[in-house]
Structures are given as structure tokens and as C-alpha cells.
Chimera marker file (.cmm) of the C-alpha trace (Angstrom):
<marker_set name="trace">
<marker id="1" x="-23.242" y="-9.754" z="2.541" r="1" g="1" b="0" radius="0.5"/>
<marker id="2" x="-26.814" y="-8.927" z="3.771" r="1" g="1" b="0" radius="0.5"/>
<marker id="3" x="-25.192" y="-7.781" z="7.293" r="1" g="1" b="0" radius="0.5"/>
<marker id="4" x="-22.691" y="-5.615" z="5.451" r="1" g="1" b="0" radius="0.5"/>
<marker id="5" x="-25.339" y="-3.823" z="3.348" r="1" g="1" b="0" radius="0.5"/>
<marker id="6" x="-27.274" y="-3.377" z="6.569" r="1" g="1" b="0" radius="0.5"/>
<marker id="7" x="-24.347" y="-1.699" z="8.392" r="1" g="1" b="0" radius="0.5"/>
<marker id="8" x="-23.535" y="0.561" z="5.434" r="1" g="1" b="0" radius="0.5"/>
<marker id="9" x="-27.310" y="1.715" z="5.392" r="1" g="1" b="0" radius="0.5"/>
<marker id="10" x="-27.308" y="2.135" z="9.243" r="1" g="1" b="0" radius="0.5"/>
<marker id="11" x="-23.987" y="4.275" z="8.837" r="1" g="1" b="0" radius="0.5"/>
<marker id="12" x="-25.577" y="6.300" z="6.195" r="1" g="1" b="0" radius="0.5"/>
<marker id="13" x="-28.604" y="6.885" z="8.355" r="1" g="1" b="0" radius="0.5"/>
<marker id="14" x="-26.578" y="7.996" z="11.236" r="1" g="1" b="0" radius="0.5"/>
<marker id="15" x="-24.348" y="10.187" z="9.309" r="1" g="1" b="0" radius="0.5"/>
<marker id="16" x="-27.365" y="11.960" z="7.725" r="1" g="1" b="0" radius="0.5"/>
<marker id="17" x="-29.208" y="12.615" z="10.896" r="1" g="1" b="0" radius="0.5"/>
<marker id="18" x="-27.362" y="15.645" z="11.968" r="1" g="1" b="0" radius="0.5"/>
<marker id="19" x="-27.950" y="17.267" z="8.591" r="1" g="1" b="0" radius="0.5"/>
<marker id="20" x="-31.697" y="16.852" z="8.769" r="1" g="1" b="0" radius="0.5"/>
<marker id="21" x="-31.855" y="17.585" z="12.345" r="1" g="1" b="0" radius="0.5"/>
<marker id="22" x="-29.918" y="20.916" z="12.470" r="1" g="1" b="0" radius="0.5"/>
<marker id="23" x="-28.441" y="21.969" z="9.042" r="1" g="1" b="0" radius="0.5"/>
<marker id="24" x="-27.378" y="25.468" z="10.228" r="1" g="1" b="0" radius="0.5"/>
<marker id="25" x="-25.394" y="23.885" z="13.128" r="1" g="1" b="0" radius="0.5"/>
<marker id="26" x="-23.696" y="21.401" z="10.775" r="1" g="1" b="0" radius="0.5"/>
<marker id="27" x="-22.624" y="24.198" z="8.346" r="1" g="1" b="0" radius="0.5"/>
<marker id="28" x="-21.149" y="26.137" z="11.384" r="1" g="1" b="0" radius="0.5"/>
<marker id="29" x="-19.339" y="22.921" z="12.455" r="1" g="1" b="0" radius="0.5"/>
<marker id="30" x="-18.118" y="22.244" z="8.863" r="1" g="1" b="0" radius="0.5"/>
<marker id="31" x="-16.742" y="25.787" z="8.710" r="1" g="1" b="0" radius="0.5"/>
<marker id="32" x="-14.877" y="25.199" z="11.931" r="1" g="1" b="0" radius="0.5"/>
<marker id="33" x="-13.484" y="22.034" z="10.564" r="1" g="1" b="0" radius="0.5"/>
<marker id="34" x="-12.055" y="23.765" z="7.408" r="1" g="1" b="0" radius="0.5"/>
<marker id="35" x="-9.952" y="26.146" z="9.715" r="1" g="1" b="0" radius="0.5"/>
<marker id="36" x="-8.695" y="23.279" z="11.703" r="1" g="1" b="0" radius="0.5"/>
<marker id="37" x="-4.905" y="22.152" z="10.804" r="1" g="1" b="0" radius="0.5"/>
<marker id="38" x="-4.689" y="18.948" z="8.882" r="1" g="1" b="0" radius="0.5"/>
<marker id="39" x="-2.628" y="17.265" z="11.795" r="1" g="1" b="0" radius="0.5"/>
<marker id="40" x="-5.532" y="17.790" z="14.225" r="1" g="1" b="0" radius="0.5"/>
<marker id="41" x="-7.996" y="16.235" z="11.806" r="1" g="1" b="0" radius="0.5"/>
<marker id="42" x="-5.836" y="13.220" z="11.253" r="1" g="1" b="0" radius="0.5"/>
<marker id="43" x="-5.786" y="12.852" z="14.976" r="1" g="1" b="0" radius="0.5"/>
<marker id="44" x="-9.421" y="13.030" z="15.442" r="1" g="1" b="0" radius="0.5"/>
<marker id="45" x="-9.968" y="10.628" z="12.639" r="1" g="1" b="0" radius="0.5"/>
<marker id="46" x="-7.290" y="8.265" z="14.083" r="1" g="1" b="0" radius="0.5"/>
<marker id="47" x="-9.061" y="8.286" z="17.549" r="1" g="1" b="0" radius="0.5"/>
<marker id="48" x="-12.483" y="7.734" z="15.872" r="1" g="1" b="0" radius="0.5"/>
<marker id="49" x="-11.141" y="4.823" z="14.181" r="1" g="1" b="0" radius="0.5"/>
<marker id="50" x="-9.366" y="3.228" z="17.084" r="1" g="1" b="0" radius="0.5"/>
<marker id="51" x="-12.774" y="3.534" z="19.247" r="1" g="1" b="0" radius="0.5"/>
<marker id="52" x="-14.551" y="1.928" z="16.226" r="1" g="1" b="0" radius="0.5"/>
<marker id="53" x="-12.155" y="-0.996" z="16.086" r="1" g="1" b="0" radius="0.5"/>
<marker id="54" x="-12.289" y="-1.451" z="19.891" r="1" g="1" b="0" radius="0.5"/>
<marker id="55" x="-16.072" y="-1.335" z="19.767" r="1" g="1" b="0" radius="0.5"/>
<marker id="56" x="-16.120" y="-4.068" z="16.897" r="1" g="1" b="0" radius="0.5"/>
<marker id="57" x="-13.725" y="-6.176" z="18.936" r="1" g="1" b="0" radius="0.5"/>
<marker id="58" x="-15.620" y="-5.880" z="22.101" r="1" g="1" b="0" radius="0.5"/>
<marker id="59" x="-18.939" y="-6.767" z="20.385" r="1" g="1" b="0" radius="0.5"/>
<marker id="60" x="-17.336" y="-9.855" z="18.483" r="1" g="1" b="0" radius="0.5"/>
<marker id="61" x="-14.824" y="-11.246" z="20.903" r="1" g="1" b="0" radius="0.5"/>
<marker id="62" x="-16.307" y="-10.706" z="24.520" r="1" g="1" b="0" radius="0.5"/>
<marker id="63" x="-19.552" y="-11.480" z="26.253" r="1" g="1" b="0" radius="0.5"/>
<marker id="64" x="-19.764" y="-7.611" z="27.356" r="1" g="1" b="0" radius="0.5"/>
<marker id="65" x="-22.618" y="-6.828" z="25.024" r="1" g="1" b="0" radius="0.5"/>
<marker id="66" x="-24.637" y="-10.097" z="25.673" r="1" g="1" b="0" radius="0.5"/>
<link id1="1" id2="2" r="1" g="1" b="0" radius="0.2"/>
<link id1="2" id2="3" r="1" g="1" b="0" radius="0.2"/>
<link id1="3" id2="4" r="1" g="1" b="0" radius="0.2"/>
<link id1="4" id2="5" r="1" g="1" b="0" radius="0.2"/>
<link id1="5" id2="6" r="1" g="1" b="0" radius="0.2"/>
<link id1="6" id2="7" r="1" g="1" b="0" radius="0.2"/>
<link id1="7" id2="8" r="1" g="1" b="0" radius="0.2"/>
<link id1="8" id2="9" r="1" g="1" b="0" radius="0.2"/>
<link id1="9" id2="10" r="1" g="1" b="0" radius="0.2"/>
<link id1="10" id2="11" r="1" g="1" b="0" radius="0.2"/>
<link id1="11" id2="12" r="1" g="1" b="0" radius="0.2"/>
<link id1="12" id2="13" r="1" g="1" b="0" radius="0.2"/>
<link id1="13" id2="14" r="1" g="1" b="0" radius="0.2"/>
<link id1="14" id2="15" r="1" g="1" b="0" radius="0.2"/>
<link id1="15" id2="16" r="1" g="1" b="0" radius="0.2"/>
<link id1="16" id2="17" r="1" g="1" b="0" radius="0.2"/>
<link id1="17" id2="18" r="1" g="1" b="0" radius="0.2"/>
<link id1="18" id2="19" r="1" g="1" b="0" radius="0.2"/>
<link id1="19" id2="20" r="1" g="1" b="0" radius="0.2"/>
<link id1="20" id2="21" r="1" g="1" b="0" radius="0.2"/>
<link id1="21" id2="22" r="1" g="1" b="0" radius="0.2"/>
<link id1="22" id2="23" r="1" g="1" b="0" radius="0.2"/>
<link id1="23" id2="24" r="1" g="1" b="0" radius="0.2"/>
<link id1="24" id2="25" r="1" g="1" b="0" radius="0.2"/>
<link id1="25" id2="26" r="1" g="1" b="0" radius="0.2"/>
<link id1="26" id2="27" r="1" g="1" b="0" radius="0.2"/>
<link id1="27" id2="28" r="1" g="1" b="0" radius="0.2"/>
<link id1="28" id2="29" r="1" g="1" b="0" radius="0.2"/>
<link id1="29" id2="30" r="1" g="1" b="0" radius="0.2"/>
<link id1="30" id2="31" r="1" g="1" b="0" radius="0.2"/>
<link id1="31" id2="32" r="1" g="1" b="0" radius="0.2"/>
<link id1="32" id2="33" r="1" g="1" b="0" radius="0.2"/>
<link id1="33" id2="34" r="1" g="1" b="0" radius="0.2"/>
<link id1="34" id2="35" r="1" g="1" b="0" radius="0.2"/>
<link id1="35" id2="36" r="1" g="1" b="0" radius="0.2"/>
<link id1="36" id2="37" r="1" g="1" b="0" radius="0.2"/>
<link id1="37" id2="38" r="1" g="1" b="0" radius="0.2"/>
<link id1="38" id2="39" r="1" g="1" b="0" radius="0.2"/>
<link id1="39" id2="40" r="1" g="1" b="0" radius="0.2"/>
<link id1="40" id2="41" r="1" g="1" b="0" radius="0.2"/>
<link id1="41" id2="42" r="1" g="1" b="0" radius="0.2"/>
<link id1="42" id2="43" r="1" g="1" b="0" radius="0.2"/>
<link id1="43" id2="44" r="1" g="1" b="0" radius="0.2"/>
<link id1="44" id2="45" r="1" g="1" b="0" radius="0.2"/>
<link id1="45" id2="46" r="1" g="1" b="0" radius="0.2"/>
<link id1="46" id2="47" r="1" g="1" b="0" radius="0.2"/>
<link id1="47" id2="48" r="1" g="1" b="0" radius="0.2"/>
<link id1="48" id2="49" r="1" g="1" b="0" radius="0.2"/>
<link id1="49" id2="50" r="1" g="1" b="0" radius="0.2"/>
<link id1="50" id2="51" r="1" g="1" b="0" radius="0.2"/>
<link id1="51" id2="52" r="1" g="1" b="0" radius="0.2"/>
<link id1="52" id2="53" r="1" g="1" b="0" radius="0.2"/>
<link id1="53" id2="54" r="1" g="1" b="0" radius="0.2"/>
<link id1="54" id2="55" r="1" g="1" b="0" radius="0.2"/>
<link id1="55" id2="56" r="1" g="1" b="0" radius="0.2"/>
<link id1="56" id2="57" r="1" g="1" b="0" radius="0.2"/>
<link id1="57" id2="58" r="1" g="1" b="0" radius="0.2"/>
<link id1="58" id2="59" r="1" g="1" b="0" radius="0.2"/>
<link id1="59" id2="60" r="1" g="1" b="0" radius="0.2"/>
<link id1="60" id2="61" r="1" g="1" b="0" radius="0.2"/>
<link id1="61" id2="62" r="1" g="1" b="0" radius="0.2"/>
<link id1="62" id2="63" r="1" g="1" b="0" radius="0.2"/>
<link id1="63" id2="64" r="1" g="1" b="0" radius="0.2"/>
<link id1="64" id2="65" r="1" g="1" b="0" radius="0.2"/>
<link id1="65" id2="66" r="1" g="1" b="0" radius="0.2"/>
</marker_set>
């Protein structure tokens, strides 16, 4: 449970970093996202999830990150 809470905290830190570093750029980027068709957003989300799962798998099941 401690690891899960730590990971959630790290995700929140990484998610918040762009808003602190460059809020104007984030607003511009979010406006562009609103204009994208839903199927493009779905594809981007699917690719991000696949990369995330692959990184988790590699970190847990291989000696690649040792």
C-alpha cells in the first residue's frame, strides 16, 4: 500500500509540473486538445496506456532496468 500511495504521489507531481513551469503553454495546448476529434484522443490515450503497461512489464519481469 505504501508503494501505491508513493506512485500516486509521483504521478500527481509529474502531472502538475507542466502547469507550474509554463501555464500559458498548457492553456494553449489544452485548447488544441479540445479541438481534436474524439477518435484521435482515444488513440493517443491507447498508445500512452500501452507504453505505460510495457514499461511496467519491463521493469517487473526483466533485468533491463537493473
